[in-house]
C-alpha positions, 0 to 999 in steps of 0.5 A: 743666229737671228731668224727673220719672221715670215711676212704676214700676207692677207689671204689670196683671192681664189685662183682664176681658171687656167688658160691655154698652155703654150707649146714646148720650145726647143730645149736650151743648153743646160736646161732639162726640165719643162715647167708648165704654164701656171698662175703665180700670185704677186703679193705687191700688186695683190693679183694673180699673173699667168706665167708661160711655160719655160725651161729650168734646170 
């Protein structure tokens, strides 16, 4: 089976300081885990983006 090599990415800049957390919303049906707001690095734009807190399975 052919295994694709991992893409090479230049080093990321340091993570910015955290922003304020958003309030936990009402739990939607089928979701049971609250993920706190966090930074995510976008490799296409080469920038950190702030992801708000959200529910996941």
